[in-house]
C-alpha positions as CSV (number, residue, x, y, z in Angstrom):
1,M,79.2,104.0,144.6
2,R,76.9,101.1,143.9
3,I,75.3,103.1,141.1
4,L,78.7,103.8,139.7
5,K,79.5,100.1,139.5
6,Q,76.2,99.4,137.8
7,V,77.0,102.1,135.2
8,K,80.4,100.5,134.5
9,I,78.8,97.1,134.0
10,L,76.2,98.6,131.7
11,I,78.8,100.4,129.6
12,I,80.9,97.3,129.2
13,G,77.9,95.3,128.3
14,C,76.9,97.8,125.6
15,V,80.4,97.7,124.1
16,V,80.5,93.9,124.0
17,F,77.0,93.9,122.4
18,I,78.1,96.4,119.7
19,G,81.3,94.4,119.0
20,L,79.4,91.1,118.6
21,F,76.8,92.8,116.4
22,M,79.4,94.3,114.1
23,A,81.2,90.9,113.9
24,S,77.9,89.2,113.0
25,V,77.2,91.7,110.3
26,L,80.6,91.1,108.8
27,N,80.2,87.4,109.1
28,A,76.8,87.6,107.4
29,Q,78.5,89.3,104.4
30,D,81.1,86.5,104.4
31,S,78.4,83.9,104.6
32,E,76.3,85.0,101.6
33,E,75.7,82.2,99.1
34,L,78.8,81.5,97.0
35,E,78.6,82.6,93.4
36,I,81.3,82.3,90.8
37,K,81.3,85.3,88.4
38,R,84.3,84.7,86.1
39,F,86.4,81.6,85.5
40,G,88.5,80.3,82.6
41,I,91.9,79.2,81.4
42,L,94.1,82.0,79.9
43,S,97.2,79.9,79.2
44,P,97.9,77.7,77.4
45,F,95.6,79.1,74.8
46,V,93.6,77.0,72.3
47,D,95.7,74.8,70.0
48,E,99.0,76.0,71.5
49,T,102.0,73.8,71.1
50,V,103.6,73.1,74.5
51,N,107.1,71.6,75.0
52,N,109.5,71.5,77.9
53,T,107.6,73.8,80.3
54,M,103.9,74.6,80.4
55,E,102.8,77.8,82.1
56,I,99.2,77.4,83.3
57,V,97.3,80.6,84.0
58,W,93.7,81.0,84.9
59,E,91.4,83.8,86.0
60,V,88.7,83.5,88.6
61,E,86.3,85.9,90.4
62,T,83.8,85.1,93.1
63,N,81.2,87.3,95.0
64,R,83.3,87.0,98.2
65,K,86.7,85.8,99.4
66,V,86.9,82.1,99.7
67,D,89.4,79.3,99.9
68,A,89.5,77.1,96.8
69,K,91.2,73.9,95.6
70,Y,92.2,73.2,92.0
71,E,93.0,70.0,90.1
72,V,94.5,69.9,86.6
73,Y,93.8,66.7,84.5
74,L,95.0,65.6,81.1
75,Y,92.6,63.7,78.8
76,S,93.8,62.0,75.6
77,N,92.5,63.3,72.2
78,S,90.0,66.2,72.1
79,C,87.8,67.5,74.9
80,T,84.6,66.1,73.4
81,E,86.0,62.6,72.7
82,S,88.5,61.9,75.4
83,S,89.7,59.3,77.8
84,F,91.4,59.9,81.2
85,Y,95.1,60.2,81.1
86,G,96.2,61.4,84.5
87,K,96.4,64.2,87.1
88,L,98.9,66.9,86.1
89,S,98.9,68.9,89.3
90,S,96.8,70.1,92.2
91,G,96.9,72.7,95.0
92,E,95.1,75.5,96.8
93,F,94.5,79.2,96.2
94,T,92.2,82.0,97.3
95,S,89.5,83.6,95.2
96,G,88.0,87.0,95.9
97,R,85.7,89.8,94.7
98,A,88.3,91.2,92.2
99,P,89.4,89.0,89.3
100,S,92.5,87.1,90.3
101,Q,95.0,85.5,87.9
102,I,96.6,82.3,89.2
103,S,99.7,81.1,87.5
104,Y,102.4,78.4,88.0
105,R,104.8,76.5,85.8
106,V,105.0,72.8,85.5
107,G,107.8,71.0,83.7
108,L,106.5,68.3,81.4
109,Y,109.7,66.4,82.0
110,E,108.4,66.0,85.6
111,G,105.6,63.8,84.3
112,L,102.2,63.3,86.0
113,E,101.7,64.2,89.7
114,N,101.2,60.7,90.8
115,G,103.7,59.1,88.6
116,G,103.9,58.4,84.9
117,S,105.4,60.2,81.9
118,I,103.7,62.5,79.4
119,E,104.0,61.5,75.8
120,S,103.6,63.6,72.7
121,G,100.1,64.1,71.3
122,D,96.8,66.0,71.3
123,Y,95.4,66.6,74.8
124,C,92.5,68.2,76.6
125,L,93.7,70.2,79.6
126,S,90.9,70.3,82.2
127,L,91.0,72.6,85.2
128,L,88.6,71.8,88.1
129,V,88.0,74.3,90.9
130,S,86.1,73.4,94.0
131,F,85.4,75.2,97.3
132,P,85.8,72.7,100.3
133,G,83.4,73.4,103.2
134,E,81.3,75.8,101.1
135,S,79.3,73.7,98.7
136,Q,79.3,70.6,96.5
137,I,79.7,72.7,93.4
138,Q,82.7,72.1,91.2
139,Y,83.5,74.2,88.1
140,E,85.4,73.0,85.0
141,S,87.2,74.9,82.2
142,H,89.2,73.2,79.5
143,V,91.4,73.9,76.5
144,E,92.8,71.7,73.7
145,I,96.6,71.7,73.3
146,L,99.4,69.9,71.5
147,I,102.2,68.5,73.6
148,E,105.6,67.8,72.0
149,A,107.3,65.6,74.5
150,S,110.9,64.5,74.2
151,D,113.4,62.3,75.9
152,N,115.7,65.3,76.1
153,F,114.2,68.6,77.3
154,A,115.8,72.0,76.7
155,P,117.5,74.0,79.5
156,E,115.5,76.7,81.2
157,I,116.9,80.2,81.6
158,E,115.6,81.5,84.9
159,N,116.7,85.2,85.0
160,A,115.7,86.2,81.4
161,F,114.1,89.5,80.3
162,D,115.6,91.6,83.2
163,N,116.7,95.3,82.9
164,Y,120.2,96.5,84.0
165,L,122.0,99.9,84.2
166,I,125.8,100.4,84.0
167,K,127.7,103.7,84.4
168,K,130.3,104.1,81.7
169,G,133.7,102.8,82.8
170,E,132.2,100.4,85.4
171,N,132.9,96.6,85.2
172,F,129.8,94.6,84.7
173,E,129.2,90.8,85.1
174,L,125.9,89.0,84.7
175,P,125.7,85.2,85.4
176,I,123.2,83.5,83.2
177,E,121.1,81.2,85.4
178,A,120.2,78.1,83.5
179,V,119.0,74.6,84.6
180,D,118.9,71.5,82.5
181,P,116.2,68.8,83.4
182,E,118.6,66.0,82.6
183,N,121.5,67.7,84.4
184,S,123.8,67.6,81.4
185,S,126.5,70.2,80.7
186,L,125.5,73.4,79.1
187,N,126.9,75.6,76.3
188,Y,126.4,79.4,76.3
189,E,126.6,81.8,73.3
190,L,125.7,85.3,72.4
191,I,123.3,85.5,69.5
192,E,123.0,89.3,69.2
193,S,125.3,91.8,70.9
194,P,128.0,94.4,70.3
195,E,131.6,93.4,70.3
196,S,132.2,94.7,73.8
197,F,130.0,92.0,75.2
198,S,131.3,88.4,75.9
199,I,130.2,85.3,77.6
200,N,132.4,82.5,79.0
201,A,131.9,78.7,79.3
202,E,130.3,79.1,82.7
203,G,127.7,81.4,81.5
204,L,129.2,84.7,82.9
205,L,128.2,87.7,80.7
206,T,130.7,90.6,80.8
207,V,130.9,94.0,79.2
208,N,133.8,96.5,78.7
209,S,131.8,99.7,79.2
210,E,134.9,101.9,78.4
211,S,134.9,100.7,74.8
212,I,131.2,101.1,74.0
213,D,129.1,104.2,73.5
214,P,126.3,104.9,76.0
215,G,122.9,103.5,74.9
216,N,120.5,100.7,75.4
217,Y,121.4,97.2,74.2
218,L,119.1,94.2,73.8
219,I,121.3,91.2,74.4
220,K,120.2,87.7,73.2
221,V,121.7,84.5,74.7
222,R,121.3,80.9,73.7
223,V,121.8,78.0,76.1
224,S,122.0,74.4,74.8
225,D,122.7,71.0,76.3
226,E,124.9,68.2,75.0
227,Q,122.0,66.7,72.9
228,G,121.4,70.0,71.2
229,A,118.2,71.1,72.9
230,S,118.4,74.8,73.4
231,S,116.5,77.9,74.9
232,E,116.9,81.6,74.2
233,A,116.5,84.6,76.3
234,S,117.0,88.4,76.1
235,F,118.4,91.0,78.5
236,M,118.1,94.8,78.4
237,I,121.5,96.4,79.3
238,N,121.8,100.2,79.5
239,I,125.1,102.1,79.6
240,V,125.0,105.8,80.6
241,N,127.5,108.5,81.4
242,E,128.3,109.5,84.9
243,G,125.8,112.1,86.2
244,V,122.9,110.9,84.0
245,T,119.7,110.6,86.1
246,L,117.9,108.2,83.8
247,D,117.2,105.0,85.7
248,P,114.9,102.0,85.0
249,R,113.8,102.2,88.7
250,G,112.1,105.5,88.0
251,F,109.9,104.1,85.3
252,S,106.8,102.0,86.3
253,I,104.6,100.1,83.8
254,L,101.0,100.3,85.2
255,Y,99.4,98.3,82.4
256,P,99.7,95.7,81.1
257,T,101.1,93.8,84.1
258,E,102.2,90.2,84.2
259,Y,99.7,87.9,82.5
260,S,97.3,90.7,81.6
261,V,95.0,89.8,78.7
262,L,94.8,92.1,75.7
263,S,92.5,91.7,72.8
264,G,90.6,93.6,70.1
265,L,91.1,97.2,68.9
266,I,91.7,99.5,71.8
267,N,94.1,98.5,74.6
268,R,95.5,101.3,76.7
269,V,99.1,101.0,77.7
270,Q,99.9,103.1,80.8
271,W,103.1,104.1,82.7
272,S,104.5,106.6,85.1
273,V,107.9,108.4,85.2
274,S,109.6,110.0,88.3
275,G,113.0,111.7,88.9
276,V,113.7,112.8,85.3
277,E,112.2,115.0,82.6
278,L,111.9,113.2,79.2
279,S,111.8,114.6,75.7
280,Q,110.6,111.4,73.9
281,I,109.1,107.9,74.6
282,K,109.2,105.1,72.0
283,V,107.1,102.0,72.5
284,S,107.4,98.7,70.6
285,I,106.0,95.1,70.9
286,A,107.4,91.6,70.3
287,N,106.1,88.1,70.8
288,S,108.0,85.7,73.1
289,K,109.0,83.3,70.2
290,D,111.2,85.5,68.0
291,F,111.5,88.5,70.2
292,I,111.6,91.0,67.3
293,F,110.2,94.3,68.3
294,N,107.9,96.4,66.1
295,E,107.5,100.1,67.1
296,F,103.9,101.3,67.3
297,A,104.2,104.6,69.2
298,V,106.5,107.6,69.3
299,L,105.3,110.1,71.9
300,S,106.4,113.3,73.7
301,G,108.1,112.9,77.1
302,N,105.1,114.1,79.1
303,R,102.8,111.4,77.8
304,T,101.8,108.5,80.2
305,E,99.7,106.3,77.9
306,A,99.4,104.9,74.4
307,N,96.8,102.9,72.5
308,L,97.8,99.4,71.3
309,I,95.7,97.5,68.6
310,V,96.2,93.8,68.8
311,N,93.2,92.4,66.8
312,T,95.6,91.2,64.0
313,Y,98.1,89.6,66.4
314,E,98.3,85.8,67.0
315,D,97.3,84.5,70.4
316,G,100.3,84.1,72.6
317,A,102.7,85.8,75.0
318,Y,104.2,89.2,74.3
319,Y,106.6,91.8,75.7
320,L,106.8,95.6,75.4
321,R,110.0,97.7,75.1
322,F,110.1,101.3,76.1
323,V,113.0,103.6,75.0
324,L,113.2,106.8,77.2
325,T,115.1,109.8,76.0
326,D,115.8,112.8,78.3
327,K,116.4,116.5,77.4
328,E,120.1,116.0,77.0
329,G,119.7,113.1,74.5
330,N,120.6,110.3,76.8
331,S,118.4,107.1,76.5
332,I,117.7,103.8,78.2
333,G,115.5,100.8,77.3
334,I,113.1,98.9,79.6
335,L,111.4,95.6,79.0
336,S,107.9,94.9,80.4
337,D,106.7,91.7,82.1
338,K,105.1,89.1,79.9
339,F,101.4,89.6,79.0
340,L,98.9,87.7,76.8
341,V,97.2,88.6,73.6
342,L,94.1,86.4,73.3
343,N,91.7,87.4,70.5
344,N,90.0,84.0,70.6
345,L,89.6,83.9,74.4
346,D,86.5,82.1,75.5
347,L,86.1,82.1,79.3
348,T,83.3,79.5,79.3
349,Y,82.9,77.1,82.1
350,K,80.4,74.6,83.5
351,S,79.4,73.1,86.8
352,T,80.2,69.5,87.1
353,P,79.6,66.8,89.8
354,L,82.0,66.9,92.7
355,I,83.3,63.5,93.8
356,F,83.6,63.2,97.6
357,D,83.2,60.9,100.7
358,L,86.0,58.7,99.4
359,A,86.9,55.5,101.2
360,P,89.9,55.1,101.5
361,S,90.2,58.8,101.6
362,E,92.9,60.9,99.9
363,G,96.2,60.4,101.6
364,E,94.9,57.8,104.1
365,S,97.1,55.0,105.4
366,L,95.4,51.7,106.2
367,A,96.7,48.9,108.4
368,T,94.7,46.2,106.6
369,T,93.5,45.7,103.0
370,P,90.1,47.3,102.3
371,E,87.4,45.2,100.7
372,S,86.3,47.9,98.4
373,I,86.8,51.5,97.2
374,S,83.7,53.7,97.4
375,G,82.5,57.3,97.1
376,K,79.7,59.7,96.1
377,W,79.2,62.5,93.7
378,S,76.9,65.5,93.7
379,N,74.0,65.9,91.3
380,I,74.9,69.5,90.1
381,T,75.7,69.4,86.4
382,D,75.2,71.7,83.4
383,T,75.0,68.7,81.1
384,S,71.9,66.7,80.1
385,S,70.1,64.6,82.6
386,G,71.2,61.3,81.2
387,S,72.4,58.4,83.3
388,I,76.0,58.4,84.8
389,S,78.5,55.7,84.2
390,I,82.0,55.4,85.6
391,Q,85.5,54.6,84.3
392,A,87.9,53.5,87.1
393,F,91.6,52.8,87.1
394,L,93.7,51.2,89.9
395,D,97.4,51.8,89.5
396,R,96.8,52.8,85.9
397,T,94.9,49.6,85.1
398,E,91.2,49.8,84.3
399,V,89.0,48.1,86.9
400,S,85.6,49.5,85.7
401,D,84.1,46.0,85.6
402,K,84.6,45.6,89.4
403,C,82.5,48.7,90.1
404,N,78.8,49.0,90.9
405,V,77.0,52.3,90.3
406,L,74.1,53.2,92.5
407,E,72.3,56.6,92.7
408,Q,75.1,59.1,92.9
409,E,77.3,56.4,94.6
410,F,79.9,53.9,93.4
411,E,81.6,50.9,95.0
412,C,84.5,48.9,93.5
413,V,85.0,45.5,95.1
414,F,88.3,43.6,95.1
415,E,87.9,40.1,96.3
416,E,91.6,39.2,96.0
417,G,92.5,42.2,98.1
418,L,95.2,44.8,97.4
419,S,98.9,44.5,97.9
420,S,100.7,46.6,100.5
421,G,102.2,49.9,99.4
422,K,101.0,53.0,97.6
423,H,98.0,52.9,95.3
424,I,96.6,55.3,92.8
425,F,92.9,55.3,92.1
426,S,91.4,57.3,89.2
427,L,87.7,57.7,88.6
428,S,85.8,59.5,85.8
429,L,82.1,60.1,85.6
430,L,80.7,59.8,82.0
431,E,77.4,61.0,80.7
432,E,76.5,59.7,77.2
433,G,80.1,58.7,76.7
434,N,81.6,62.0,77.6
435,I,83.7,62.7,80.7
436,V,82.0,65.2,83.0
437,S,84.2,64.9,86.1
438,S,87.3,63.1,87.3
439,K,89.1,62.4,90.5
440,E,92.5,60.8,91.2
441,W,93.9,60.2,94.7
442,L,96.5,58.2,96.6
443,F,96.2,55.9,99.6
444,N,98.6,53.6,101.4
445,I,98.2,50.0,102.7
446,G,100.3,48.4,105.4
447,S,102.3,51.5,106.5
448,D,102.1,54.0,109.3
449,D,103.4,56.7,107.0
450,V,100.6,59.1,105.9
451,V,100.8,59.5,102.1
452,V,100.9,63.2,101.3
453,D,99.5,64.1,97.9
454,P,102.3,66.1,96.3
455,T,101.1,69.5,95.0
456,I,102.6,72.4,93.1
457,T,101.7,75.5,95.0
458,P,100.6,78.3,92.5
459,T,101.6,81.9,92.7
460,D,98.5,83.7,93.6
461,I,98.8,87.1,92.0
462,G,95.5,88.4,93.3
463,G,95.4,87.2,96.9
464,G,97.1,85.2,99.6
465,A,96.7,82.1,101.6
466,G,93.2,81.0,102.7
467,E,91.8,82.3,106.0
468,K,91.4,80.2,109.0
469,K,87.9,79.6,110.4
470,I,87.0,80.1,114.1
471,K,84.1,78.4,115.8
472,F,81.9,80.9,117.5
473,F,78.4,80.4,119.2
474,G,77.9,77.2,117.3
475,G,78.9,78.6,113.9
476,E,82.1,79.5,112.1
477,I,83.5,82.9,111.2
478,S,86.7,83.8,109.5
479,Q,89.7,84.7,111.6
480,S,89.7,88.3,110.2
481,V,86.1,88.9,111.2
482,F,86.8,87.6,114.7
483,I,89.8,89.9,115.1
484,V,87.7,92.9,113.9
485,G,85.1,92.1,116.5
486,I,87.7,91.9,119.3
487,V,89.2,95.2,118.1
488,L,85.8,96.9,118.1
489,I,85.3,95.7,121.7
490,L,88.6,97.0,122.9
491,I,88.1,100.4,121.1
492,G,84.7,100.7,122.8
493,I,86.2,100.0,126.2
494,V,88.9,102.6,125.7
495,V,86.5,105.3,124.3
496,L,83.8,104.8,127.0
497,V,85.3,103.3,130.1
498,V,88.6,105.1,130.3
499,P,87.2,108.7,130.2
500,W,84.7,107.6,132.9
501,M,87.5,106.4,135.1
502,M,89.5,109.6,134.5
503,F,86.4,111.6,135.6
504,I,86.1,109.6,138.8
505,R,89.8,110.2,139.6
506,W,89.5,113.9,138.9
507,S,86.4,114.1,141.2
508,K,88.3,112.4,144.0
509,K,91.3,114.8,143.6
510,K,88.9,117.7,143.7
511,R,87.4,116.6,147.0
512,D,90.8,115.9,148.5
513,A,91.8,119.5,147.7
514,F,89.3,120.8,150.3
515,G,90.4,118.3,152.9
516,S,89.2,114.8,153.4
517,D,88.9,112.2,156.0
518,T,88.5,108.5,155.7
519,K,85.0,107.3,156.5
520,K,83.7,104.0,157.5
521,G,83.6,101.7,154.5
522,G,86.7,103.1,152.9
523,S,85.1,106.2,151.2
524,S,86.4,109.7,152.0
525,G,85.0,113.3,151.9
526,P,85.1,116.6,153.6
527,V,84.1,116.8,157.3
528,D,81.0,118.8,158.3
529,P,81.9,120.5,161.6
530,Y,78.3,121.0,162.5
531,A,77.2,117.4,161.8
532,A,75.7,115.4,164.6
533,G,78.5,114.1,166.8
534,N,81.0,116.7,165.9
535,L,79.6,119.4,168.3
536,Q,80.1,118.3,171.9
537,P,79.8,120.2,175.2
538,I,82.7,120.0,177.6
539,E,82.9,120.5,181.4
540,P,82.1,124.2,182.2
541,V,84.7,126.3,184.1
542,S,83.8,128.3,187.1
543,P,81.3,131.0,186.1
544,T,82.1,134.6,186.4
545,S,79.1,136.9,186.0
546,T,79.8,139.8,183.6
547,G,76.3,140.8,183.0
548,A,73.1,139.4,181.8
549,G,73.4,136.9,178.9
550,S,77.0,136.2,179.5
551,S,78.2,132.5,179.4
552,T,81.3,130.6,180.3
553,N,80.4,127.4,178.5
554,K,82.9,126.2,175.8
555,Y,82.1,124.0,172.8
556,Q,84.2,121.6,170.9
557,I,83.9,121.9,167.1
558,G,85.9,119.2,165.4
559,I,89.0,119.1,167.5
560,Q,89.3,122.8,168.3
561,A,87.9,124.4,171.5
562,I,86.8,128.0,171.2
563,D,85.2,130.5,173.7
564,D,81.8,132.2,173.2
565,I,81.8,134.8,170.5
566,P,80.9,138.2,172.0
567,S,77.8,139.8,170.6
568,V,78.3,142.6,168.1
569,D,75.9,145.4,167.2
570,Y,75.4,145.2,163.4
571,S,72.7,147.9,163.2
572,I,73.1,150.7,160.7
573,Q,74.4,153.9,162.2
574,S,72.9,157.3,161.2
575,P,75.3,159.6,159.4
576,T,76.6,162.7,161.2
577,P,75.8,166.1,159.8
578,A,79.4,166.6,158.6
579,Q,79.1,163.3,156.7
580,S,75.8,164.2,155.1
581,A,77.2,167.6,154.0
582,S,80.4,166.1,152.4
583,N,80.3,164.8,148.8
584,L,81.4,161.3,149.6
585,S,80.7,158.1,147.7
586,P,78.2,155.6,149.2
587,L,81.1,153.4,150.3
588,Q,82.6,156.2,152.3
589,E,79.5,157.3,154.1
590,D,80.1,155.0,157.1
591,L,83.7,156.2,157.6
592,P,84.5,158.7,160.5
593,E,85.3,162.3,159.5
594,P,89.1,162.9,159.7
595,S,90.3,165.7,162.0
596,L,93.5,167.7,161.8
597,P,95.2,169.6,164.6
598,D,95.2,173.4,164.4
599,T,98.9,173.6,165.1
600,Y,101.9,171.3,165.3
601,T,104.5,171.3,168.1
602,D,108.2,170.6,167.8
603,E,107.7,167.1,169.2
604,D,105.3,166.4,166.4
605,I,107.8,167.2,163.6
606,P,110.7,164.9,162.7
607,D,114.1,166.3,162.9
608,W,114.9,165.7,159.2
609,L,111.9,168.0,158.3
610,K,113.1,170.8,160.6
611,D,116.3,171.4,158.6
612,V,115.4,170.8,154.9
613,G,118.8,171.9,153.7
614,G,120.7,169.8,156.2
615,S,120.3,166.1,156.9
616,Q,118.3,165.2,153.7
617,P,117.4,161.6,152.8
618,K,120.0,160.0,150.6
619,G,119.1,159.2,147.0
620,F,120.5,156.5,144.7
621,E,124.2,156.0,144.5
622,G,124.8,158.1,147.7
623,E,123.6,161.4,146.3
624,N,121.5,163.8,148.3
625,Y,117.9,163.8,147.7
626,E,116.7,167.1,146.3
627,A,113.5,167.8,148.2
628,P,111.0,170.2,146.6
629,E,110.4,173.6,148.1
630,P,107.4,173.5,150.4
631,I,104.4,175.5,149.5
632,Q,103.6,178.1,152.1
633,G,100.2,178.3,153.6
634,T,98.4,179.2,156.8
635,Q,99.4,175.8,158.2
636,P,103.0,174.8,158.7
637,Y,104.8,172.7,156.1
638,G,102.6,173.6,153.2
639,M,99.2,172.4,154.5
640,G,96.4,174.8,153.6
641,D,93.1,175.3,155.5
642,D,90.9,173.9,152.8
643,K,93.0,171.7,150.5
644,P,96.4,170.0,150.4
645,G,99.4,172.0,149.4
646,Y,101.1,169.4,147.2
């Protein structure tokens, strides 16, 4: 049993070692040196005019999954000759091995993240991506845009470009979901629609499907505010007869998906159809500005792809429209998600200095006024090796003259001190007059409330939230790697230890089946009746001589007392002449020769055999048993001298 316990400990140790080894291997893969493979801004594109709402989309790919932080800054004028304007937004996302497209919308009417409005003009939009806890490397991509700001921004239609299906005769109502930044009253109108469609003052779109023929209808709606600022949107509404199996839910657009980038000559549009057999598919394309569709492919119903050439298209956002026709001539229309055509896309980026070790730190609350604001920056840069100067702003007022620049460090001293309340500090690093990196953060003085830097969380199309790290043997591993290691350990225990325990249980049951007794120490096993201590002599009874060699002693075996076993002669007996003469098998040679009487007396014969026709044995269901006629021989009742008579 001691050996068994040692074997158990050895097995468990092996399982734990294997689990830790696999976890270390996975962690080593997660710990390889970080490398960025692809990074750049997709939207807004170069020289795009932005008003009302700006949709910022970028693509990033790294050699492993990693948590990242982004900051978006606006600079006045061009990206080569610019001055710091302010932080537009910031947040976190997750990058991975596959290219991820990160997107979010920011309303220009909301102004800058830390306060301040955005005026009309030319800007450089700069996107900075860093990887906290990984390295001091920061990457920057930028694009020049034109912002047309206004004191009155147009309403936003939130449920635009959706697909709907109506059975003929059904009542249909669609509320148009629109929001105005200034909260003014809105006016709704139909720009393009059949007479059977109408919209009321509250923005409720209705259709009388009884008075309109089945088909697919592209409905355009305009929403305007009291000052005349307006937005337009389109909806695809399909009307089919009862029993028609065409349904937008049975059609899936595989490519392009939302924010996919198309460029050049060959772009393969792909889709799948289920639940219906089609006779024809028409595909057309329209930009998001005028939404006028141009047909570019008419295909048979079994096709699942088409080539789209966009090298002559302007850069911008586009939509596809598919018109599906079944074997009976019924048709429906389907709008795709918005995708991008970027023939002038340039996904170039550069590494820039990362500003860190800030004091006061980002979001910090101080009880007393600090004497200075300081920080450091890394020396990683793709620019020339010229000297670095800084441009600093405190609460939007330049304070560069109060700052001293050391080797990769800065310190801005304020002898008069700072007032209580929230403060915004902006810092830009310049090399040969050009901005190479910027940082803006908040801190608070004289308040216990921690200032939380407001962020706009992006929609991460390619991944999820960042993984938590777990400290393990002096290092850090991701939570998923730790869980994998634990699972491997548990699987090893189940696979190795459980069968071993089942074998032990089976062995015990097998021993118990032959009888067992509890031994000292708690173990059990079958009793050996001839073992020492189990065979004990008892008091002899009075002897009675029966001949030489006889004994009257009794012995106790286990708990049963038995007499002496008489001796038996087991010697081989010689066969008789009659046995040798007979043709018997070897197993019959030791049997005595049978003998039959020469005659039978009346006492030897049963009464029922004496009168065969009389008292016969009864058969089934009370009938008499018909006995066969006896065969006559020299012996009574059919027995011959040399062989049986039956």
